MILUMVO-979073 format. One record per residue (C-alpha): residue number from 1; residue in one letter; x, y, z. Coordinates in steps of 0.1 Angstrom, whole numbers, always signed. Last residue first. Example, Ala and Ser with C-alpha at 12.3 -4.5 7.8 and 13.67 -1.06 7.14 Angstrom:
BEGIN
REC  nr rest    xx    yy    zz
REC   2    S  +137   -11   +71
REC   1    A  +123   -45   +78
//
This chain:
BEGIN
REC  nr rest    xx    yy    zz
REC 405    K  +494  +419   -36
REC 404    V  +476  +414   -68
REC 403    L  +487  +378   -71
REC 402    Q  +475  +371   -35
REC 401    N  +441  +385   -44
REC 400    L  +439  +363   -74
REC 399    D  +447  +332   -54
REC 398    F  +419  +341   -29
REC 397    I  +394  +346   -58
REC 396    P  +405  +313   -73
REC 395    L  +397  +296   -40
REC 394    L  +363  +313   -35
REC 393    I  +344  +294   -63
REC 392    A  +355  +259   -54
REC 391    L  +351  +268   -17
REC 390    V  +315  +278   -23
REC 389    I  +307  +246   -42
REC 388    I  +324  +225   -15
REC 387    L  +304  +242   +12
REC 386    V  +272  +237    -7
REC 385    V  +279  +200    -8
REC 384    G  +288  +199   +29
REC 383    G  +256  +218   +39
REC 382    M  +235  +193   +19
REC 381    T  +252  +164   +36
REC 380    L  +247  +180   +70
REC 379    I  +210  +186   +63
REC 378    L  +206  +150   +51
REC 377    V  +223  +136   +82
REC 376    P  +201  +158  +103
REC 375    E  +170  +144   +87
REC 374    F  +181  +108   +85
REC 373    V  +186  +103  +122
REC 372    G  +151  +113  +133
REC 371    M  +137   +95  +103
REC 370    L  +154   +63  +114
REC 369    A  +143   +67  +150
REC 368    A  +106   +73  +139
REC 367    I  +108   +43  +116
REC 366    L  +121   +21  +143
REC 365    T   +95   +32  +168
REC 364    E   +67   +27  +144
REC 363    L   +80    -8  +135
REC 362    E   +84   -17  +171
REC 361    R   +48    -7  +178
REC 360    E   +35   -27  +148
REC 359    Q   +56   -57  +158
REC 358    N   +42   -57  +194
REC 357    T    +7   -53  +182
REC 356    A   +11   -82  +158
REC 355    A   +25  -104  +186
REC 354    R    -3   -95  +208
REC 353    D   -29  -103  +181
REC 352    L   -11  -137  +176
REC 351    M   -11  -143  +214
REC 350    E   -48  -137  +216
REC 349    D   -55  -160  +187
REC 348    L   -33  -187  +202
REC 347    K   -51  -188  +235
REC 346    G   -48  -226  +242
REC 345    S   -22  -220  +268
REC 344    A    +6  -240  +252
REC 343    E    -2  -229  +216
REC 342    G    -4  -192  +228
REC 341    S   +29  -194  +246
REC 340    A   +46  -209  +216
REC 339    I   +31  -181  +194
REC 338    L   +44  -155  +219
REC 337    H   +79  -171  +218
REC 336    L   +79  -171  +180
REC 335    T   +70  -134  +179
REC 334    I   +97  -126  +204
REC 333    P  +122  -145  +183
REC 332    P  +116  -123  +152
REC 331    F  +106  -143  +120
REC 330    L  +131  -152   +93
REC 329    R  +150  -180  +109
REC 328    S  +132  -205   +85
REC 327    D  +130  -232  +111
REC 326    A  +113  -209  +136
REC 325    L   +81  -208  +116
REC 324    S   +76  -246  +119
REC 323    R   +87  -246  +155
REC 322    N   +61  -219  +163
REC 321    L   +33  -236  +145
REC 320    S   +37  -270  +160
REC 319    A   +44  -300  +139
REC 318    G   +17  -325  +130
REC 317    E   +22  -331   +92
REC 316    R    -3  -304   +83
REC 315    V   +18  -281  +106
REC 314    R   +48  -290   +85
REC 313    K   +31  -282   +53
REC 312    A   +19  -249   +67
REC 311    A   +54  -240   +78
REC 310    E   +66  -245   +42
REC 309    N   +39  -220   +30
REC 308    V   +50  -196   +57
REC 307    A   +86  -199   +47
REC 306    E   +77  -193   +11
REC 305    R   +60  -161   +21
REC 304    M   +91  -151   +40
REC 303    P  +114  -158   +10
REC 302    L   +90  -138   -12
REC 301    N   +86  -106    +8
REC 300    N   +51   -94    +3
REC 299    V   +34  -114   +30
REC 298    V    -4  -107   +28
REC 297    Q    -9  -138    +7
REC 296    A    +7  -160   +33
REC 295    G   -21  -152   +56
REC 294    I   -46  -169   +33
REC 293    R   -27  -202   +33
REC 292    L   -19  -200   +70
REC 291    A   -56  -194   +78
REC 290    E   -66  -223   +57
REC 289    L   -42  -245   +76
REC 288    I   -53  -231  +110
REC 287    P   -89  -237  +103
REC 286    V  -110  -204  +102
REC 285    G  -130  -200  +134
REC 284    S  -129  -162  +137
REC 283    G  -100  -162  +161
REC 282    F   -80  -182  +135
REC 281    L   -87  -157  +108
REC 280    I   -82  -126  +129
REC 279    G   -50  -139  +145
REC 278    L   -36  -150  +111
REC 277    T   -42  -116   +96
REC 276    R   -26   -98  +125
REC 275    M    +4  -121  +126
REC 274    F    +9  -118   +88
REC 273    R    +8   -80   +89
REC 272    G   +31   -78  +119
REC 271    T   +56  -102  +103
REC 270    N   +56   -84   +70
REC 269    A   +63   -51   +86
REC 268    G   +89   -64  +110
REC 267    R  +108   -83   +83
REC 266    V  +108   -53   +60
REC 265    L  +119   -29   +87
REC 264    R  +147   -53   +99
REC 263    G  +159   -57   +64
REC 262    V  +160   -20   +58
REC 261    L  +181   -15   +90
REC 260    P  +210   -40   +85
REC 259    W  +205   -52   +50
REC 258    R  +202   -90   +49
REC 257    L  +164   -91   +44
REC 256    I  +170   -69   +13
REC 255    N  +192   -96    -2
REC 254    R  +165  -122    +2
REC 253    H  +140   -99   -15
REC 252    V  +164   -93   -44
REC 251    K  +171  -130   -49
REC 250    R  +134  -139   -47
REC 249    R  +125  -112   -73
REC 248    F  +152  -125   -96
REC 247    P  +139  -161   -93
REC 246    E  +102  -150   -95
REC 245    G  +104  -130  -127
REC 244    R   +84   -98  -126
REC 243    M  +112   -81  -108
REC 242    A  +132   -82  -141
REC 241    R  +107   -58  -157
REC 240    R  +109   -35  -127
REC 239    F  +147   -35  -129
REC 238    L  +147   -29  -167
REC 237    F  +124    +1  -163
REC 236    A  +145   +15  -134
REC 235    G  +177   +11  -155
REC 234    A  +161   +27  -185
REC 233    A  +150   +57  -163
REC 232    A  +185   +60  -148
REC 231    A  +200   +58  -183
REC 230    A  +177   +85  -196
REC 229    L  +185  +108  -167
REC 228    L  +222  +103  -173
REC 227    Y  +217  +110  -210
REC 226    V  +198  +142  -201
REC 225    G  +227  +152  -179
REC 224    D  +251  +151  -207
REC 223    H  +255  +187  -217
REC 222    R  +245  +207  -185
REC 221    L  +253  +180  -160
REC 220    F  +287  +172  -176
REC 219    D  +296  +208  -178
REC 218    S  +289  +212  -141
REC 217    F  +310  +182  -133
REC 216    A  +339  +196  -153
REC 215    I  +335  +230  -137
REC 214    L  +335  +215  -102
REC 213    G  +366  +194  -110
REC 212    R  +384  +225  -122
REC 211    T  +374  +244   -91
REC 210    L  +387  +216   -68
REC 209    P  +419  +213   -88
REC 208    P  +427  +250   -84
REC 207    L  +424  +273  -115
REC 206    K  +453  +286  -136
REC 205    Q  +445  +322  -143
REC 204    G  +435  +333  -178
REC 203    I  +415  +362  -166
REC 202    S  +387  +359  -191
REC 201    D  +380  +323  -180
REC 200    F  +378  +333  -144
REC 199    V  +345  +352  -149
REC 198    G  +329  +321  -164
REC 197    V  +332  +305  -129
REC 196    V  +303  +327  -116
REC 195    K  +278  +321  -144
REC 194    P  +287  +285  -149
REC 193    V  +283  +278  -111
REC 192    V  +249  +295  -108
REC 191    Y  +230  +277  -136
REC 190    T  +238  +240  -140
REC 189    M  +256  +232  -107
REC 188    L  +236  +255   -85
REC 187    A  +203  +245   -99
REC 186    I  +212  +208   -97
REC 185    V  +223  +213   -60
REC 184    V  +190  +231   -52
REC 183    G  +169  +204   -69
REC 182    I  +186  +176   -50
REC 181    A  +181  +194   -17
REC 180    V  +145  +201   -25
REC 179    C  +138  +165   -34
REC 178    T  +155  +153    -2
REC 177    L  +136  +177   +20
REC 176    I  +103  +167    +5
REC 175    S  +111  +130   +11
REC 174    P  +123  +137   +46
REC 173    Y   +91  +156   +54
REC 172    L   +68  +129   +40
REC 171    T   +85   +99   +56
REC 170    A   +69  +102   +90
REC 169    L   +35  +112   +76
REC 168    M   +35   +82   +53
REC 167    I   +45   +58   +81
REC 166    K   +18   +73  +104
REC 165    G    -8   +70   +77
REC 164    R    +0   +34   +70
REC 163    L    -3   +26  +107
REC 162    A   -36   +44  +109
REC 161    Q   -49   +26   +78
REC 160    S   -38    -8   +92
REC 159    R   -55    -1  +125
REC 158    E   -87   +10  +108
REC 157    A   -88   -21   +87
REC 156    Y   -81   -44  +116
REC 155    D  -106   -28  +139
REC 154    A  -132   -30  +112
REC 153    L  -123   -67  +106
REC 152    R  -127   -74  +143
REC 151    E  -161   -57  +144
REC 150    L  -172   -75  +113
REC 149    V  -163  -108  +129
REC 148    D  -183  -100  +160
REC 147    D  -213   -90  +140
REC 146    L  -211  -121  +118
REC 145    R  -210  -145  +148
REC 144    G  -234  -172  +136
REC 143    A  -205  -198  +133
REC 142    Q  -211  -203   +95
REC 141    E  -216  -165   +90
REC 140    G  -184  -157  +109
REC 139    A  -164  -183   +89
REC 138    E  -176  -167   +57
REC 137    I  -169  -133   +70
REC 136    T  -133  -143   +78
REC 135    A  -127  -159   +43
REC 134    R  -141  -129   +24
REC 133    F  -123  -103   +45
REC 132    L   -89  -121   +43
REC 131    T   -93  -126    +6
REC 130    P   -93   -89    +1
REC 129    F  -124   -69    -6
REC 128    A  -126   -42   -33
REC 127    G  -108   -58   -62
REC 126    P  -123   -91   -55
REC 125    F  -158   -77   -59
REC 124    E  -182  -107   -67
REC 123    A  -165  -124   -37
REC 122    L  -182   -99   -15
REC 121    A  -215  -115   -24
REC 120    S  -202  -149   -17
REC 119    A  -191  -138   +18
REC 118    L  -224  -120   +24
REC 117    S  -243  -152   +17
REC 116    N  -264  -153   -15
REC 115    G  -302  -152   -14
REC 114    E  -309  -128   -43
REC 113    V  -312  -100   -17
REC 112    V  -276  -107    -7
REC 111    R  -264  -104   -43
REC 110    A  -282   -71   -47
REC 109    R  -268   -58   -14
REC 108    V  -232   -66   -26
REC 107    G  -238   -45   -58
REC 106    L  -255   -18   -38
REC 105    A  -225   -15   -15
REC 104    V  -200   -18   -43
REC 103    R  -215   +10   -64
REC 102    Q  -221   +33   -35
REC 101    V  -185   +28   -23
REC 100    R  -172   +36   -58
REC  99    K  -195   +66   -62
REC  98    A  -181   +82   -31
REC  97    E  -206  +102   -11
REC  96    S  -212   +75   +14
REC  95    Q  -242   +74   +38
REC  94    Q  -267   +62   +12
REC  93    S  -245   +32    +2
REC  92    V  -240   +24   +39
REC  91    A  -277   +26   +46
REC  90    T  -285    +3   +17
REC  89    L  -259   -22   +30
REC  88    A  -275   -21   +65
REC  87    E  -309   -26   +50
REC  86    D  -297   -57   +32
REC  85    L  -280   -70   +64
REC  84    P  -310   -65   +86
REC  83    L  -305   -39  +114
REC  82    G  -298   -54  +148
REC  81    S  -275   -27  +162
REC  80    R  -245   -49  +157
REC  79    T  -252   -51  +119
REC  78    L  -253   -13  +117
REC  77    V  -221    -9  +136
REC  76    A  -203   -36  +116
REC  75    L  -215   -22   +83
REC  74    Q  -203   +13   +92
REC  73    R  -169    +0  +104
REC  72    T  -164   -21   +73
REC  71    F  -173    +7   +49
REC  70    L  -151   +31   +68
REC  69    A  -121    +8   +67
REC  68    L  -126    +0   +30
REC  67    E  -130   +36   +21
REC  66    T   -97   +45   +39
REC  65    S   -79   +16   +23
REC  64    T   -91   +26   -11
REC  63    L  -118    +7   -28
REC  62    S  -119   -11   -61
REC  61    G  -148   -19   -83
REC  60    S  -146   +16  -100
REC  59    R  -113    +5  -116
REC  58    R  -131   -19  -139
REC  57    P  -121   -55  -143
REC  56    A  -114   -65  -179
REC  55    A  -139   -88  -195
REC  54    G  -133  -125  -197
REC  53    R  -168  -136  -188
REC  52    Q  -156  -147  -154
REC  51    Q  -140  -112  -149
REC  50    A  -174   -96  -156
REC  49    R  -190  -119  -131
REC  48    G  -166  -108  -104
REC  47    E  -171   -71  -111
REC  46    A  -209   -73  -109
REC  45    V  -228   -40  -110
REC  44    E  -251   -45  -140
REC  43    R  -245   -21  -169
REC  42    I  -270    +3  -185
REC  41    D  -260   +28  -212
REC  40    L  -279   +56  -230
REC  39    P  -311   +58  -210
REC  38    T  -333   +89  -217
REC  37    L  -344  +104  -184
REC  36    G  -377  +119  -174
REC  35    R  -379   +99  -141
REC  34    E  -405   +75  -157
REC  33    R  -380   +70  -185
REC  32    L  -354   +59  -159
REC  31    A  -378   +34  -144
REC  30    Q  -386   +20  -178
REC  29    R  -349   +16  -185
REC  28    V  -344    -2  -152
REC  27    Q  -373   -26  -159
REC  26    R  -357   -35  -192
REC  25    P  -324   -40  -176
REC  24    T  -340   -66  -152
REC  23    D  -349   -68  -115
REC  22    G  -340   -33  -106
REC  21    E  -318   -11   -85
REC  20    I  -304   +23   -97
REC  19    L  -269   +39   -97
REC  18    G  -259   +71  -113
REC  17    R  -248   +90  -144
REC  16    T  -261  +122  -160
REC  15    S  -256  +137  -194
REC  14    R  -274  +170  -202
REC  13    G  -299  +170  -229
REC  12    R  -323  +195  -212
REC  11    A  -349  +167  -205
REC  10    D  -322  +145  -189
REC   9    L  -298  +123  -207
REC   8    A  -287   +89  -194
REC   7    A  -257   +68  -182
REC   6    F  -266   +39  -159
REC   5    E  -250   +17  -133
REC   4    Y  -272   -12  -123
REC   3    A  -279   -29   -90
REC   2    A  -297   -62   -89
REC   1    M  -331   -74   -76
//
């Protein structure tokens, strides 16, 4: 039995869409007619198969990070309680109000009912489930520990979502403040300054250098600002296009790692994500080489990803993991020490989780500190710009008063 998406007309001629299960499209059409619906379009829920046929993947096959975390937690709880996997997937689809989640849950259930493993069923929806989930669940099924693996994945998804939410919340206020500051300055330069400074033109007084510079900059924004905006947009477009090339992207990523604070943030974020992924995979029974291959995919920085791939080659040759990663000099020393401790004690998965937790906490602290410094600096900068504008306007007035006296 498979899951199908349908579009149909009811008795009043209104369009309706939904999900239905059936063995064949013909049976699905018959079931819709029995409901009093006239079927218009019926499509089988199978993102992976559509891609194999060369069709473009549909956006409805993807899940947001919040939906993925909730889906995994609900499936873990239901599986832990002893509910059969197909019934657990049905319950998840009924519990969710999002069409995407319903579609994916019923699609996975259809594959499971056909006799496929959960991992192979998830592989039909690569846009919804990362490689980490599929590989970990496959290892859990082979070891007979599916419920434990789902619990670990649920914890991972919720922790990742919580960290992402904290970062977004920490950067929200500074982002709004920056946009407001830029908007205020542009409004002052393009509307307020020309109105006020226009008074001095009728007097014929020689203006101070600061005032003349302010007027020149205001005229530039009013007359040529659109060209500046177009140049910025063109530069952003060309940069994004150049980033598609691996040599240019590698150079940019390497330079980012050298920046004092941004480089530390990027290194910490990638290290924490890699350690967490590696800990889940290795702790679930995935071989270390396969875990390194999958873990490298979650590393966004290209030099660090290449360092992980090079470390995997050295591990294959018999080297230890901590020494293989240390040769690149891209990973924090405390992380390498924890890995070495885990390899020596035989508790590598625990040390990997601990290293990931340490990096996540350090990342949160660093972001909070940066935002705490950025906000007053932005306010002072904004105050300085406004002060310059006010002085440029007041200086001719002071000179005019002295001439009158």
